[in-house]
Structures are given as structure tokens and as C-alpha cells.
C-alpha positions as CSV (number, residue, x, y, z in Angstrom):
1,X,0.0,0.0,-0.1
2,X,2.6,2.4,-0.9
3,X,0.6,4.0,-3.8
4,X,-1.3,7.1,-3.4
5,X,-5.0,6.6,-2.3
6,X,-8.0,8.8,-2.6
7,X,-8.4,11.2,0.4
8,X,-11.9,9.9,1.2
9,X,-10.3,6.4,1.8
10,X,-7.6,7.7,4.0
11,X,-10.1,9.6,6.2
12,X,-12.1,6.5,6.5
13,X,-9.1,4.4,7.4
14,X,-8.1,7.1,10.0
15,X,-11.6,7.0,11.5
16,X,-11.9,3.2,11.5
17,X,-8.7,2.8,13.4
18,X,-9.4,5.5,15.7
19,X,-12.7,4.2,16.6
20,X,-11.3,0.7,17.3
21,X,-8.5,2.2,19.4
22,X,-11.0,4.0,21.4
23,X,-13.1,1.0,22.3
24,X,-10.0,-1.2,23.0
25,X,-9.1,-1.7,26.6
26,X,-7.2,-4.1,28.9
27,X,-10.6,-5.8,29.4
28,X,-11.7,-5.7,25.6
29,X,-8.9,-6.1,23.0
30,X,-10.2,-8.5,20.2
31,X,-8.4,-6.5,17.4
32,X,-4.9,-6.2,18.9
33,X,-3.3,-7.5,15.9
34,X,-4.1,-4.3,14.1
35,X,-1.9,-2.0,16.1
36,X,0.9,-4.6,16.0
37,X,0.6,-4.7,12.3
38,X,0.5,-1.0,12.2
39,X,3.6,-0.7,14.4
40,X,5.3,-3.3,12.2
41,X,4.4,-1.4,9.0
42,X,5.5,2.0,10.2
43,X,8.6,1.3,12.3
44,X,9.9,-2.1,11.0
45,X,9.5,-1.9,7.3
46,X,11.2,0.4,5.0
47,X,9.5,3.9,4.5
48,X,7.1,4.4,1.7
49,X,7.1,7.5,-0.5
50,X,4.4,10.1,-0.7
51,X,1.6,10.7,1.8
52,X,1.3,7.0,2.6
53,X,3.9,7.2,5.3
54,X,2.3,10.2,6.8
55,X,-1.2,8.8,7.3
56,X,0.3,5.4,8.4
57,X,2.3,7.2,11.0
58,X,-0.9,9.0,12.1
59,X,-2.8,5.9,12.5
60,X,-0.1,4.2,14.4
61,X,0.3,7.2,16.7
62,X,-3.5,7.1,17.4
63,X,-3.2,3.6,18.5
64,X,-0.2,4.3,20.8
65,X,-1.8,7.2,22.5
66,X,-4.9,5.5,23.1
67,X,-3.8,2.0,23.8
68,X,-0.4,2.1,25.2
69,X,-1.3,0.3,28.3
70,X,-3.0,-2.5,26.3
71,X,-0.1,-2.8,23.9
72,X,2.4,-2.8,26.9
73,X,0.4,-5.6,28.7
74,X,0.2,-7.7,25.4
75,X,3.9,-7.2,24.5
76,X,4.7,-8.2,28.1
77,X,2.5,-11.2,28.3
78,X,4.1,-14.6,29.2
79,X,1.4,-16.5,27.4
80,X,2.7,-18.8,24.8
81,X,1.4,-18.0,21.3
82,X,0.1,-20.6,18.8
83,X,1.8,-21.0,15.6
84,X,-0.8,-18.7,13.5
85,X,-0.8,-16.1,16.2
86,X,2.9,-16.0,16.3
87,X,3.0,-15.6,12.6
88,X,0.6,-12.8,12.7
89,X,2.8,-11.0,15.2
90,X,6.0,-11.6,13.2
91,X,8.7,-9.0,13.4
92,X,9.8,-6.9,10.6
93,X,13.5,-7.1,9.2
94,X,15.2,-4.6,11.6
95,X,14.0,-6.1,14.7
96,X,16.6,-8.8,15.8
97,X,14.4,-10.7,18.3
98,X,13.0,-14.1,17.4
99,X,10.0,-13.5,19.7
100,X,7.0,-11.8,18.1
101,X,5.9,-10.4,21.5
102,X,8.0,-9.5,24.4
103,X,9.9,-6.8,26.2
104,X,12.9,-6.7,23.6
105,X,10.5,-5.9,20.8
106,X,8.6,-3.4,23.0
107,X,11.8,-1.5,23.7
108,X,12.8,-1.7,20.1
109,X,9.5,-0.3,19.0
110,X,9.4,2.4,21.6
111,X,12.9,3.6,20.6
112,X,11.8,3.8,16.9
113,X,8.7,5.5,17.8
114,X,10.4,8.0,19.8
115,X,13.0,8.9,17.1
116,X,10.2,9.2,14.6
117,X,8.3,11.5,16.8
118,X,11.4,13.7,17.3
119,X,12.0,13.8,13.6
120,X,8.4,14.8,12.9
121,X,8.6,17.5,15.5
122,X,12.0,18.8,14.2
123,X,10.5,18.9,10.6
124,X,7.5,20.9,11.8
125,X,4.8,18.2,11.2
126,X,1.5,18.8,13.3
127,X,0.7,16.0,15.5
128,X,-2.9,14.8,16.2
């Protein structure tokens, strides 16, 4: 999805993700794979050209702001993942951990997210 998409689609995608992030809690998190996929797409895969990177980062930032406690709990879980779930949470190329969830990956993602935020602020991007 590195191609340019219609603005109407992007607005709907942002709204859908924001809605799901708002109703997600530590007691109700059936779609937790979505923010993990967004984190992987934005922080662990090579950047894409054009506006796609900006709206992808916006969506992921929204997930982090609204669900950081849920994400931390999931990433810190000691529960053993079955094969298909582990595959769904697979890390991107720069992450050097074999474990799809865990504190090593959490720290890796937070470090990347912090650098991305600082870069966006330095370039004068508006946040949410």
C-alpha cells in the first residue's frame, strides 16, 4: 500500500482505526493484531514514498496514544502463542528478536517511535 490513495479512503481508514482504538481496553482487545501490524508497517518496514507514510504514522500514533497500556500488557505477556498467532505478530526486518511479542521488541518499537516523533517535530509536522 505504498501507492497514493484517495483522500476519502484515508479519512475513513483513520476514522476506523481511531474508533477501534477508542473501544479497546485491557478488558476488551479483540483486534490487538491491528496496532501490532501498524507498528510493524510504520516502524519495522522500509519507509514508503508520498503521503502514505504520513497517514500510516498518524494511524499508529493514534493507536499508541489510546492503547499504550493494552499494547504494553500484550507485549509483556508470558502467554505462549500458537503458530498462527505468532506468525501474525512476526517482526519486521530490522528487529533482531525471534520472539514476536516481548519486552525486547517493545523496547525496540518504543525507541523507533520516539525517534520518529522527534524527527516529525523537528520537521514541523503537526501531531494529532
